[in-house]
KESEPA-276236 format. One record per residue (C-alpha): residue number from 1; chain; residue in one letter; x, y, z. Coordinates in Angstrom, 2 decimals, padded with zeros to 5 digits, always signed. Layout:
   num   cadena   residuo        px        py        pz
   NUM        A         A         X         Y         Z
...
END
This chain:
   num   cadena   residuo        px        py        pz
     1        A         M   +030.92   +117.85   +181.08
     2        A         H   +031.29   +115.53   +183.90
     3        A         L   +028.22   +114.75   +186.14
     4        A         D   +028.77   +114.74   +190.00
     5        A         H   +027.61   +111.28   +191.27
     6        A         H   +029.29   +111.29   +194.61
     7        A         A   +026.65   +111.59   +197.08
     8        A         A   +024.61   +109.25   +195.29
     9        A         M   +027.59   +106.53   +195.50
    10        A         L   +028.08   +107.01   +199.13
    11        A         A   +024.28   +106.69   +199.47
    12        A         Q   +023.92   +103.66   +197.65
    13        A         F   +027.03   +101.56   +198.68
    14        A         R   +027.08   +098.71   +201.07
    15        A         W   +030.02   +096.75   +202.41
    16        A         H   +029.74   +092.87   +202.35
    17        A         V   +032.50   +091.27   +204.05
    18        A         P   +032.13   +087.44   +204.01
    19        A         A   +032.93   +085.65   +207.52
    20        A         H   +035.66   +083.61   +206.00
    21        A         F   +038.01   +085.62   +203.49
    22        A         N   +041.64   +084.73   +202.23
    23        A         I   +043.62   +087.06   +199.89
    24        A         A   +045.23   +083.88   +198.00
    25        A         Q   +041.67   +082.24   +197.44
    26        A         V   +040.06   +085.64   +195.72
    27        A         C   +043.49   +086.48   +193.65
    28        A         S   +044.88   +083.13   +192.51
    29        A         T   +042.93   +080.03   +193.64
    30        A         R   +039.38   +081.09   +192.17
    31        A         W   +040.68   +082.14   +188.87
    32        A         A   +043.15   +079.18   +188.38
    33        A         A   +040.11   +076.54   +189.42
    34        A         H   +037.91   +077.75   +186.62
    35        A         Q   +037.85   +078.38   +183.02
    36        A         H   +040.18   +081.65   +183.52
    37        A         G   +043.22   +079.43   +184.23
    38        A         H   +044.59   +080.64   +181.26
    39        A         L   +044.28   +084.27   +181.70
    40        A         T   +047.42   +086.11   +182.20
    41        A         A   +048.45   +087.07   +185.69
    42        A         V   +051.75   +088.38   +185.81
    43        A         I   +053.83   +090.01   +182.70
    44        A         T   +057.64   +089.90   +183.07
    45        A         H   +059.13   +092.97   +181.32
    46        A         R   +062.87   +092.62   +180.25
    47        A         T   +065.00   +094.78   +178.04
    48        A         D   +067.28   +092.32   +176.91
    49        A         A   +064.76   +089.63   +176.21
    50        A         P   +061.29   +089.28   +175.19
    51        A         P   +058.61   +089.25   +177.93
    52        A         E   +057.38   +086.07   +179.81
    53        A         Q   +053.76   +085.78   +180.58
    54        A         H   +052.60   +083.60   +183.85
    55        A         T   +048.98   +082.56   +183.96
    56        A         F   +046.72   +082.41   +186.72
    57        A         A   +047.22   +078.23   +186.32
    58        A         Q   +050.87   +078.69   +186.70
    59        A         L   +050.60   +081.27   +189.59
    60        A         Q   +048.35   +078.85   +191.46
    61        A         A   +050.54   +075.71   +190.75
    62        A         A   +053.55   +077.49   +192.02
    63        A         A   +052.22   +078.46   +195.24
    64        A         N   +051.00   +075.22   +195.80
    65        A         A   +054.27   +073.67   +195.18
    66        A         L   +055.90   +076.57   +197.75
    67        A         S   +053.30   +075.94   +200.47
    68        A         H   +054.32   +072.32   +200.31
    69        A         H   +058.08   +073.04   +200.65
    70        A         L   +057.23   +075.83   +203.27
    71        A         K   +055.01   +073.65   +205.20
    72        A         A   +057.90   +070.93   +205.09
    73        A         L   +060.42   +073.79   +207.00
    74        A         G   +057.98   +074.11   +209.46
    75        A         V   +056.05   +077.49   +208.42
    76        A         Q   +052.73   +077.17   +210.44
    77        A         P   +049.69   +079.43   +210.40
    78        A         G   +050.26   +082.71   +212.09
    79        A         D   +054.28   +082.51   +211.39
    80        A         R   +055.65   +085.92   +210.35
    81        A         V   +057.50   +085.16   +206.94
    82        A         A   +059.56   +087.84   +205.49
    83        A         V   +059.65   +088.35   +201.67
    84        A         V   +062.99   +090.36   +200.50
    85        A         L   +061.93   +090.26   +196.80
    86        A         P   +061.65   +092.71   +194.21
    87        A         Q   +058.85   +092.94   +191.50
    88        A         R   +058.84   +089.81   +190.06
    89        A         F   +056.59   +086.31   +189.70
    90        A         E   +058.20   +084.43   +192.49
    91        A         T   +057.25   +087.46   +194.64
    92        A         V   +053.49   +086.94   +193.81
    93        A         V   +054.11   +083.08   +194.17
    94        A         A   +055.52   +083.54   +197.66
    95        A         Y   +052.50   +085.95   +198.67
    96        A         M   +049.74   +083.46   +197.74
    97        A         A   +052.01   +080.23   +198.94
    98        A         L   +052.18   +082.07   +202.55
    99        A         W   +048.67   +083.52   +202.52
   100        A         Q   +046.66   +080.15   +201.58
   101        A         M   +048.89   +078.75   +204.66
   102        A         G   +047.17   +081.14   +206.92
   103        A         A   +050.94   +082.70   +207.26
   104        A         V   +051.52   +086.28   +207.87
   105        A         V   +053.60   +088.00   +205.01
   106        A         M   +056.37   +090.64   +205.97
   107        A         P   +057.03   +092.45   +202.80
   108        A         L   +060.56   +093.92   +203.07
   109        A         S   +062.10   +096.15   +200.23
   110        A         Q   +065.48   +095.11   +199.12
   111        A         L   +066.63   +099.15   +199.39
   112        A         F   +066.76   +098.58   +203.13
   113        A         G   +070.29   +098.17   +204.98
   114        A         P   +071.06   +095.65   +207.61
   115        A         E   +070.09   +097.97   +210.58
   116        A         A   +066.68   +098.59   +209.08
   117        A         L   +066.23   +094.58   +208.07
   118        A         A   +067.62   +093.66   +211.56
   119        A         F   +065.26   +095.72   +213.72
   120        A         R   +062.20   +094.65   +211.57
   121        A         L   +063.23   +090.62   +211.55
   122        A         Q   +063.94   +091.02   +215.32
   123        A         D   +060.60   +092.79   +216.20
   124        A         A   +058.31   +090.43   +214.08
   125        A         Q   +060.14   +087.56   +215.02
   126        A         A   +060.15   +086.33   +211.26
   127        A         V   +060.70   +082.36   +211.30
   128        A         L   +061.69   +082.55   +207.64
   129        A         A   +062.97   +084.86   +205.15
   130        A         L   +062.50   +084.14   +201.09
   131        A         V   +065.11   +086.08   +199.10
   132        A         D   +067.17   +086.02   +195.85
   133        A         Q   +070.75   +086.51   +194.57
   134        A         V   +070.34   +090.29   +195.68
   135        A         S   +068.79   +089.82   +199.44
   136        A         A   +070.32   +086.88   +200.36
   137        A         P   +074.03   +087.69   +201.46
   138        A         T   +072.66   +090.95   +203.54
   139        A         V   +069.87   +088.56   +205.17
   140        A         A   +072.18   +086.02   +205.82
   141        A         A   +074.61   +088.17   +207.81
   142        A         L   +071.87   +088.93   +209.95
   143        A         Q   +070.69   +085.56   +211.37
   144        A         S   +073.20   +085.62   +214.28
   145        A         E   +071.13   +088.74   +215.68
   146        A         C   +067.57   +087.29   +214.93
   147        A         P   +067.22   +084.15   +216.91
   148        A         A   +063.65   +083.14   +215.19
   149        A         L   +064.77   +083.45   +211.95
   150        A         Q   +065.73   +079.86   +211.58
   151        A         T   +065.61   +079.35   +207.69
   152        A         L   +066.63   +081.34   +204.37
   153        A         L   +065.02   +080.36   +201.33
   154        A         N   +066.68   +081.26   +198.11
   155        A         M   +063.90   +081.77   +195.38
   156        A         D   +066.45   +081.64   +192.48
   157        A         D   +067.81   +078.22   +193.84
   158        A         L   +064.34   +076.83   +194.06
   159        A         A   +062.62   +074.58   +191.48
   160        A         L   +059.05   +074.68   +192.08
   161        A         D   +057.35   +071.45   +190.80
   162        A         S   +053.94   +072.08   +189.47
   163        A         S   +053.12   +068.25   +190.27
   164        A         H   +052.32   +069.02   +193.60
   165        A         A   +048.57   +068.60   +194.93
   166        A         A   +046.29   +071.54   +195.25
   167        A         W   +047.01   +073.03   +198.80
   168        A         P   +044.00   +073.15   +201.28
   169        A         M   +042.99   +076.74   +201.49
   170        A         A   +043.47   +077.92   +205.30
   171        A         P   +039.90   +078.67   +206.68
   172        A         S   +040.78   +082.47   +207.36
   173        A         L   +038.67   +084.74   +208.97
   174        A         A   +038.10   +088.08   +207.45
   175        A         C   +039.86   +089.80   +210.25
   176        A         D   +042.66   +087.37   +210.61
   177        A         P   +046.30   +088.87   +209.88
   178        A         A   +047.60   +088.58   +206.61
   179        A         V   +050.04   +091.43   +206.26
   180        A         L   +052.62   +093.01   +208.39
   181        A         I   +054.29   +096.13   +207.13
   182        A         Y   +056.56   +098.59   +208.95
   183        A         T   +055.68   +102.23   +209.05
   184        A         S   +057.87   +104.97   +210.25
   185        A         G   +056.95   +107.50   +213.21
   186        A         T   +058.32   +110.78   +214.53
   187        A         T   +059.29   +109.00   +217.89
   188        A         G   +060.92   +105.45   +218.48
   189        A         P   +061.48   +102.80   +215.76
   190        A         P   +059.33   +101.95   +212.82
   191        A         K   +055.72   +100.32   +214.02
   192        A         G   +054.63   +097.06   +212.39
   193        A         A   +050.98   +097.73   +211.12
   194        A         L   +049.11   +094.68   +211.15
   195        A         I   +046.53   +094.19   +207.90
   196        A         P   +043.74   +091.97   +207.81
   197        A         H   +042.44   +089.95   +204.94
   198        A         R   +039.42   +092.04   +204.84
   199        A         A   +041.84   +095.50   +204.10
   200        A         L   +041.96   +094.34   +200.32
   201        A         I   +038.00   +094.39   +200.22
   202        A         G   +038.18   +098.02   +201.79
   203        A         N   +040.38   +099.10   +199.12
   204        A         L   +038.58   +098.12   +196.10
   205        A         T   +036.16   +101.24   +196.04
   206        A         G   +038.98   +103.53   +195.92
   207        A         F   +040.79   +101.45   +193.46
   208        A         V   +038.01   +100.95   +191.25
   209        A         C   +037.30   +104.84   +191.20
   210        A         S   +040.71   +106.06   +190.90
   211        A         Q   +041.47   +103.65   +188.14
   212        A         N   +038.38   +104.75   +186.24
   213        A         W   +036.46   +101.61   +186.86
   214        A         F   +039.53   +099.25   +185.65
   215        A         G   +037.19   +097.79   +183.07
   216        A         F   +033.62   +098.06   +184.51
   217        A         A   +031.33   +099.93   +182.36
   218        A         P   +029.23   +101.52   +185.23
   219        A         T   +026.30   +104.00   +185.00
   220        A         S   +024.25   +105.71   +187.31
   221        A         Q   +021.18   +103.53   +186.53
   222        A         A   +023.20   +100.04   +186.57
   223        A         P   +025.21   +099.68   +189.76
   224        A         V   +028.30   +097.51   +189.05
   225        A         K   +028.38   +093.92   +190.48
   226        A         E   +031.51   +091.83   +190.55
   227        A         G   +030.38   +089.31   +187.92
   228        A         D   +029.84   +092.22   +185.29
   229        A         L   +033.57   +092.38   +184.88
   230        A         P   +033.97   +092.27   +181.30
   231        A         L   +037.02   +089.60   +181.30
   232        A         G   +037.52   +089.50   +177.58
   233        A         S   +037.98   +093.58   +177.33
   234        A         H   +041.76   +094.75   +177.20
   235        A         A   +043.22   +096.08   +180.88
   236        A         V   +046.82   +095.96   +182.12
   237        A         M   +047.99   +097.30   +185.29
   238        A         W   +051.71   +098.68   +185.80
   239        A         S   +053.33   +100.65   +188.44
   240        A         P   +056.74   +101.33   +189.62
   241        A         A   +055.81   +101.10   +193.35
   242        A         D   +057.49   +098.23   +194.83
   243        A         W   +055.06   +095.50   +195.56
   244        A         T   +057.02   +095.42   +199.36
   245        A         W   +055.11   +098.85   +199.88
   246        A         T   +051.27   +099.43   +200.57
   247        A         G   +051.17   +101.50   +197.46
   248        A         G   +052.73   +098.91   +195.01
   249        A         L   +050.95   +095.75   +196.95
   250        A         M   +047.20   +097.24   +197.89
   251        A         D   +047.15   +099.78   +195.21
   252        A         A   +048.10   +097.76   +192.10
   253        A         L   +049.20   +094.18   +192.47
   254        A         L   +046.55   +092.69   +194.46
   255        A         P   +043.28   +094.42   +193.18
   256        A         S   +044.58   +093.79   +189.53
   257        A         L   +044.86   +090.05   +190.30
   258        A         Y   +041.55   +090.17   +192.30
   259        A         F   +039.65   +091.46   +189.29
   260        A         G   +041.60   +088.71   +187.17
   261        A         R   +043.45   +091.27   +185.29
   262        A         P   +047.39   +091.31   +184.53
   263        A         I   +050.32   +093.27   +186.02
   264        A         V   +053.25   +094.04   +184.51
   265        A         A   +056.21   +093.33   +186.82
   266        A         W   +059.60   +095.37   +186.57
   267        A         S   +062.58   +095.24   +188.94
   268        A         G   +064.87   +097.53   +187.34
   269        A         R   +065.40   +101.20   +187.86
   270        A         F   +062.80   +103.84   +186.83
   271        A         S   +063.19   +106.33   +184.03
   272        A         A   +060.78   +108.26   +181.77
   273        A         D   +062.39   +106.04   +178.75
   274        A         L   +061.44   +102.94   +180.73
   275        A         A   +058.23   +103.98   +181.47
   276        A         F   +056.65   +105.18   +178.31
   277        A         G   +058.76   +102.45   +176.53
   278        A         L   +057.15   +099.71   +178.60
   279        A         M   +053.50   +101.10   +178.93
   280        A         Q   +053.57   +101.07   +174.93
   281        A         Q   +054.98   +097.43   +174.72
   282        A         H   +052.67   +095.93   +177.03
   283        A         R   +049.74   +098.20   +176.08
   284        A         V   +049.13   +099.15   +179.90
   285        A         T   +046.00   +100.67   +180.12
   286        A         H   +045.64   +101.51   +183.97
   287        A         T   +048.89   +102.64   +186.22
   288        A         F   +049.62   +104.12   +189.45
   289        A         L   +052.51   +106.89   +189.38
   290        A         F   +054.10   +109.07   +191.99
   291        A         P   +054.20   +112.65   +191.04
   292        A         T   +057.94   +112.56   +191.06
   293        A         A   +057.77   +109.69   +188.13
   294        A         L   +054.94   +112.25   +186.18
   295        A         K   +057.33   +115.30   +186.72
   296        A         A   +060.25   +113.28   +185.23
   297        A         M   +058.00   +111.88   +182.42
   298        A         M   +056.57   +115.34   +181.85
   299        A         K   +060.43   +116.73   +181.59
   300        A         A   +061.73   +114.23   +179.45
   301        A         Y   +058.87   +113.77   +177.01
   302        A         P   +056.88   +117.49   +176.54
   303        A         Q   +054.86   +115.67   +173.87
   304        A         P   +054.83   +112.17   +174.27
   305        A         S   +052.11   +111.32   +171.57
   306        A         A   +055.25   +112.33   +168.99
   307        A         Q   +057.37   +108.96   +170.16
   308        A         F   +054.89   +106.90   +171.78
   309        A         Q   +051.38   +105.19   +171.17
   310        A         L   +049.67   +104.45   +174.75
   311        A         D   +046.65   +102.96   +175.36
   312        A         L   +045.98   +104.55   +178.95
   313        A         Q   +042.51   +105.07   +180.38
   314        A         A   +043.55   +106.03   +184.02
   315        A         I   +046.45   +107.26   +186.15
   316        A         M   +046.24   +107.26   +189.88
   317        A         S   +048.66   +109.24   +191.61
   318        A         A   +049.66   +109.55   +195.47
   319        A         G   +052.44   +109.98   +198.08
   320        A         E   +052.55   +114.04   +197.45
   321        A         A   +050.50   +116.84   +195.56
   322        A         V   +050.47   +116.32   +191.54
   323        A         G   +050.41   +120.07   +191.19
   324        A         D   +049.08   +122.09   +188.27
   325        A         A   +051.59   +121.44   +185.62
   326        A         V   +051.47   +117.86   +186.06
   327        A         F   +047.60   +117.63   +186.21
   328        A         H   +047.41   +119.63   +183.02
   329        A         Y   +050.34   +117.62   +181.38
   330        A         C   +048.31   +114.39   +182.01
   331        A         Q   +045.10   +115.68   +180.76
   332        A         H   +046.30   +117.63   +177.52
   333        A         E   +049.23   +115.39   +176.73
   334        A         L   +048.41   +111.80   +178.17
   335        A         G   +044.73   +112.16   +177.45
   336        A         V   +043.85   +111.28   +180.84
   337        A         T   +042.80   +113.08   +184.07
   338        A         V   +045.05   +112.11   +186.89
   339        A         N   +043.01   +110.70   +190.11
   340        A         E   +044.75   +111.72   +192.97
   341        A         M   +044.22   +109.42   +196.22
   342        A         F   +045.26   +109.55   +199.75
   343        A         G   +045.75   +107.01   +202.37
   344        A         Q   +048.15   +105.44   +204.42
   345        A         T   +049.28   +101.75   +205.54
   346        A         E   +046.89   +101.73   +208.55
   347        A         V   +043.75   +103.05   +206.75
   348        A         N   +044.92   +102.62   +202.88
   349        A         Y   +043.13   +104.03   +199.94
   350        A         I   +039.97   +106.30   +201.87
   351        A         V   +040.18   +109.69   +199.66
   352        A         G   +040.80   +110.71   +196.13
   353        A         N   +039.01   +111.33   +192.69
   354        A         C   +037.16   +109.37   +190.04
   355        A         A   +037.19   +111.87   +186.95
   356        A         M   +036.25   +109.53   +183.89
   357        A         N   +037.82   +110.60   +180.75
   358        A         G   +036.43   +112.22   +177.80
   359        A         D   +032.60   +112.21   +177.64
   360        A         T   +031.83   +108.76   +178.59
   361        A         A   +027.97   +108.14   +178.49
   362        A         G   +026.35   +107.74   +181.55
   363        A         A   +029.70   +107.20   +183.34
   364        A         V   +029.60   +107.31   +187.11
   365        A         G   +032.35   +109.47   +188.95
   366        A         W   +032.79   +113.13   +190.13
   367        A         P   +034.98   +116.12   +188.80
   368        A         A   +038.67   +116.51   +190.14
   369        A         K   +039.80   +119.79   +191.35
   370        A         P   +043.49   +120.42   +190.73
   371        A         G   +045.48   +120.26   +193.80
   372        A         S   +042.80   +118.60   +195.76
   373        A         M   +043.09   +115.35   +197.48
   374        A         G   +039.61   +114.41   +196.49
   375        A         R   +036.69   +113.33   +198.54
   376        A         A   +035.98   +110.10   +200.75
   377        A         Y   +035.65   +107.03   +198.52
   378        A         P   +032.15   +104.86   +198.92
   379        A         G   +032.21   +103.06   +202.03
   380        A         H   +034.47   +105.25   +203.89
   381        A         R   +033.00   +108.28   +206.28
   382        A         V   +036.00   +110.54   +206.34
   383        A         A   +035.95   +114.00   +208.11
   384        A         V   +038.24   +116.69   +209.28
   385        A         I   +038.64   +116.52   +212.91
   386        A         D   +040.01   +118.93   +215.75
   387        A         E   +041.68   +117.85   +218.80
   388        A         D   +038.42   +116.78   +220.81
   389        A         G   +037.37   +114.81   +217.85
   390        A         L   +034.93   +116.90   +216.69
   391        A         E   +034.33   +118.10   +212.86
   392        A         C   +035.92   +121.29   +211.71
   393        A         P   +033.61   +123.61   +209.83
   394        A         V   +034.50   +124.05   +205.94
   395        A         G   +037.81   +125.90   +205.50
   396        A         V   +038.93   +125.11   +209.29
   397        A         P   +042.31   +122.87   +209.09
   398        A         G   +041.90   +119.98   +211.20
   399        A         D   +043.21   +116.02   +211.27
   400        A         V   +041.99   +113.84   +208.38
   401        A         A   +040.25   +111.10   +210.22
   402        A         L   +038.40   +107.77   +209.43
   403        A         H   +035.22   +106.58   +211.41
   404        A         R   +035.19   +102.98   +212.04
   405        A         M   +031.45   +102.63   +210.94
   406        A         D   +030.25   +103.70   +207.61
   407        A         L   +027.53   +106.27   +206.57
   408        A         H   +024.82   +103.01   +206.99
   409        A         G   +026.38   +102.05   +210.61
   410        A         D   +028.51   +098.72   +209.29
   411        A         P   +031.82   +098.43   +210.09
   412        A         D   +034.58   +099.75   +207.65
   413        A         P   +036.92   +096.73   +206.43
   414        A         I   +039.86   +098.94   +205.60
   415        A         F   +041.13   +099.16   +209.05
   416        A         F   +044.42   +097.68   +210.14
   417        A         L   +044.01   +095.37   +213.35
   418        A         G   +046.77   +097.74   +215.40
   419        A         Y   +050.67   +098.07   +215.82
   420        A         W   +052.68   +094.83   +216.31
   421        A         N   +052.89   +094.14   +220.02
   422        A         Q   +052.34   +098.37   +220.86
   423        A         P   +048.61   +098.56   +222.27
   424        A         D   +049.38   +102.01   +223.50
   425        A         A   +050.30   +103.20   +220.07
   426        A         T   +047.33   +101.57   +218.51
   427        A         A   +045.19   +103.22   +220.89
   428        A         Q   +046.78   +106.58   +220.69
   429        A         K   +046.02   +106.44   +217.11
   430        A         Y   +042.01   +106.69   +217.84
   431        A         T   +040.08   +109.47   +219.54
   432        A         G   +036.84   +107.65   +220.11
   433        A         D   +035.77   +105.60   +216.86
   434        A         W   +038.01   +108.17   +214.65
   435        A         C   +041.21   +107.00   +213.76
   436        A         R   +043.82   +110.00   +213.21
   437        A         T   +045.96   +110.01   +210.05
   438        A         G   +048.30   +112.76   +211.38
   439        A         D   +047.42   +114.38   +208.04
   440        A         L   +046.19   +118.04   +208.21
   441        A         A   +043.79   +119.21   +205.75
   442        A         T   +040.67   +121.65   +205.11
   443        A         R   +037.48   +120.88   +203.59
   444        A         D   +035.43   +122.76   +201.22
   445        A         A   +031.60   +123.31   +200.74
   446        A         D   +031.91   +120.48   +198.19
   447        A         G   +033.30   +118.07   +200.37
   448        A         Y   +036.81   +118.13   +198.81
   449        A         L   +039.71   +117.78   +200.94
   450        A         W   +042.66   +120.14   +200.42
   451        A         Y   +046.18   +118.96   +202.16
   452        A         Q   +048.01   +121.46   +204.76
   453        A         G   +050.73   +119.26   +206.15
   454        A         R   +051.54   +116.81   +208.98
   455        A         A   +050.38   +117.00   +212.35
   456        A         D   +053.53   +115.26   +213.33
   457        A         D   +057.20   +115.32   +211.62
   458        A         V   +056.79   +112.48   +209.03
   459        A         F   +057.08   +113.94   +205.71
   460        A         K   +057.06   +112.68   +202.05
   461        A         A   +060.41   +113.10   +200.13
   462        A         A   +059.75   +111.78   +195.82
   463        A         G   +057.02   +109.69   +197.13
   464        A         Y   +058.56   +107.94   +200.13
   465        A         R   +057.39   +108.47   +203.49
   466        A         I   +060.01   +109.56   +205.66
   467        A         G   +060.30   +109.07   +209.53
   468        A         P   +063.10   +111.22   +210.80
   469        A         S   +063.64   +109.31   +213.93
   470        A         E   +065.28   +106.35   +212.24
   471        A         I   +067.63   +108.55   +210.23
   472        A         E   +068.61   +110.74   +213.25
   473        A         N   +069.35   +107.41   +215.35
   474        A         C   +071.67   +106.28   +212.49
   475        A         L   +073.39   +109.78   +212.25
   476        A         V   +074.22   +109.85   +216.27
   477        A         K   +075.73   +106.23   +215.97
   478        A         H   +078.65   +107.85   +213.92
   479        A         P   +081.31   +108.77   +216.05
   480        A         A   +081.48   +112.60   +214.48
   481        A         V   +077.86   +113.37   +215.82
   482        A         A   +076.61   +114.73   +218.72
   483        A         N   +072.91   +115.07   +218.09
   484        A         A   +070.82   +115.31   +214.61
   485        A         A   +067.51   +116.63   +213.46
   486        A         V   +065.85   +115.52   +210.37
   487        A         V   +063.59   +117.61   +208.54
   488        A         P   +061.92   +118.24   +204.87
   489        A         K   +063.90   +121.18   +202.61
   490        A         P   +061.20   +121.71   +199.88
   491        A         D   +062.22   +120.95   +196.27
   492        A         A   +060.52   +122.44   +193.38
   493        A         E   +061.29   +119.04   +191.55
   494        A         R   +060.69   +116.21   +194.35
   495        A         G   +058.72   +118.09   +196.50
   496        A         N   +060.88   +117.71   +199.32
   497        A         V   +064.18   +116.21   +200.13
   498        A         V   +065.87   +114.85   +203.15
   499        A         K   +067.92   +117.33   +205.13
   500        A         A   +069.87   +116.88   +208.41
   501        A         Y   +071.02   +119.34   +211.15
   502        A         V   +074.10   +118.02   +212.85
   503        A         V   +075.51   +119.28   +215.79
   504        A         L   +079.30   +117.44   +216.16
   505        A         A   +080.97   +115.83   +218.70
   506        A         S   +084.09   +117.37   +220.18
   507        A         G   +087.05   +117.12   +218.33
   508        A         F   +085.55   +117.40   +214.86
   509        A         A   +084.63   +120.16   +212.43
   510        A         P   +082.67   +120.86   +209.60
   511        A         S   +084.14   +119.88   +206.27
   512        A         D   +082.49   +118.78   +202.49
   513        A         T   +084.43   +115.16   +203.12
   514        A         L   +082.42   +115.01   +206.73
   515        A         V   +079.16   +115.51   +204.81
   516        A         I   +080.06   +112.60   +202.21
   517        A         D   +080.81   +110.32   +205.01
   518        A         L   +077.75   +111.07   +206.93
   519        A         Q   +075.65   +110.33   +203.81
   520        A         H   +077.39   +107.15   +202.69
   521        A         H   +077.25   +106.11   +206.86
   522        A         V   +072.87   +106.67   +206.57
   523        A         R   +072.97   +104.75   +202.56
   524        A         G   +074.69   +101.86   +204.14
   525        A         L   +072.69   +101.30   +207.11
   526        A         L   +069.24   +102.53   +205.96
   527        A         A   +067.37   +102.90   +202.07
   528        A         P   +068.95   +104.78   +199.68
   529        A         Y   +065.96   +107.02   +199.92
   530        A         E   +066.86   +107.80   +203.44
   531        A         Y   +069.88   +109.45   +203.48
   532        A         P   +069.91   +113.33   +203.66
   533        A         K   +070.63   +115.06   +200.43
   534        A         E   +071.85   +118.14   +202.52
   535        A         I   +073.61   +118.30   +205.88
   536        A         E   +073.81   +121.63   +207.78
   537        A         F   +076.24   +121.61   +210.62
   538        A         I   +075.07   +123.96   +213.66
   539        A         E   +075.96   +124.52   +217.43
   540        A         A   +072.68   +123.49   +218.73
   541        A         L   +069.31   +122.09   +218.23
   542        A         P   +066.25   +124.13   +218.71
   543        A         M   +064.99   +122.18   +222.25
   544        A         T   +061.78   +122.51   +224.12
   545        A         T   +061.92   +122.86   +227.94
   546        A         T   +061.37   +119.13   +228.46
   547        A         G   +064.38   +118.33   +226.09
   548        A         K   +062.42   +117.72   +222.95
   549        A         V   +063.96   +118.74   +219.50
   550        A         Q   +061.81   +121.45   +217.77
   551        A         R   +061.65   +120.03   +214.60
   552        A         R   +059.02   +122.59   +213.33
   553        A         V   +061.57   +125.41   +214.11
   554        A         L   +063.73   +123.98   +211.47
   555        A         R   +061.05   +122.85   +209.09
   556        A         L   +059.83   +126.50   +209.32
   557        A         Q   +063.13   +127.94   +208.45
   558        A         E   +063.48   +125.45   +205.54
   559        A         E   +060.25   +126.88   +204.26
   560        A         A   +061.16   +130.53   +205.04
   561        A         R   +064.40   +129.80   +202.68
   562        A         F   +062.90   +128.24   +200.02
   563        A         A   +059.99   +131.06   +199.71
   564        A         K   +062.81   +133.48   +199.73
   565        A         H   +064.58   +131.89   +196.71
   566        A         L   +061.37   +131.53   +194.94
   567        A         N   +060.97   +135.58   +195.46
   568        A         F   +064.58   +136.45   +194.73
   569        A         K   +064.79   +138.26   +191.44
   570        A         P   +068.50   +139.28   +190.38
END
């Protein structure tokens, strides 16, 4: 039986944020500088060759060499540098090299099309882009549109000489910007969320709790300290979440390196076979898997223990609701209680579960309720608030929000610095000291949150956060489209899929050929996961009296159709 230590954990926890703090120093330099330099930092998984292991010493040496090279190319502290690379060792090298220089990392997915890349590079005024053979042609073609982008550096063509001298760590303040990640919204183009170095500290309580203490051996009588980490024990992290997204970067890669643990890098396509085989081969103990991935694994291998021998100790999942079926599958077939987590780029890893496996004696945590988002992680003051910023009573829906100060009145380090060059949008994110997430939930009497939906029109599809305006804008650029609205269509397997309602321009008629043409049009300009899986042609979109598209009407229509389909009995 699991005991509930949640209230005591929140009451006892205090933040300790130093004035100076640099992600590269805590994730690479400190491990390489001491007796732990031989520890593995990154394991490169290959399907056609043996894996390659890279130590912290090798990581730091390569980062030093790259920093010297980037300085010679003119990169200065505060410069935004795009990193258009997949999960690979060189991506970690690039991050560490830039942070120890005081530069701002701008991770960009290789799934982005030219239009999506161009907007982000232009808006951030990126001075340099680190690319590989895959991303180099696309980014190179955009240089004429991005005046600030003077240099492209292909990491596949770069030999990093480990003989370079150590790089002097930038004297970064904890509040200095470290990462610029663009997040989609319902109105206007994507906004760049500027993340400080200290945000990594803010992520750690949620990471440790959701990963069942990640190798610690906590008890209610013996609080955890960083020095207590048993480095000799076996712990390996892997997640298919791309390291260019908040989920892969802040929920997997950086926390693993912070604690001196190895993470597996794999840049190929996800499949259930790949996931189980990789975890077995590398004895993965901790993982972050989207519900969509877990569903695929459950369908492919209902009883995985018959084919695979796993060492899993913890599974964190986020992006959409896990659901009862997957929850029980993880418990009974994988031997792990999945810990759901909730957060967003601006304020990440703030709510979730910490359900220890089995009957771990004295383990600190709290029971998971299937279907619940969980509770506030230590160090975060989370509430469900109404339009006036007042906390909602139990059972009353409201906006999930995070207070600037924790329960002890100390500043919460998880907060983003603001939206890049958008002070008005930043101000609109707050009601007093509450930062609104835009996600609706209810709170039960035990403090667990239950997701109700989006307060705006952004939605999740197969684990990706989808902003309709960017897709609509792309569709309207096609000559056949007069107007468009994008909404989630409920899907039993993926939670939601992207659906577009399209009003055709004069002279065009609906056809299957046109649907395919529009889908290819979006795929060519945006990310593959953003293209509409279904397109419905209509005469006119529902509009407000002020001329705004009422996506909510279309969303409710899709939900009603889905419910009717579920209730249909032939």
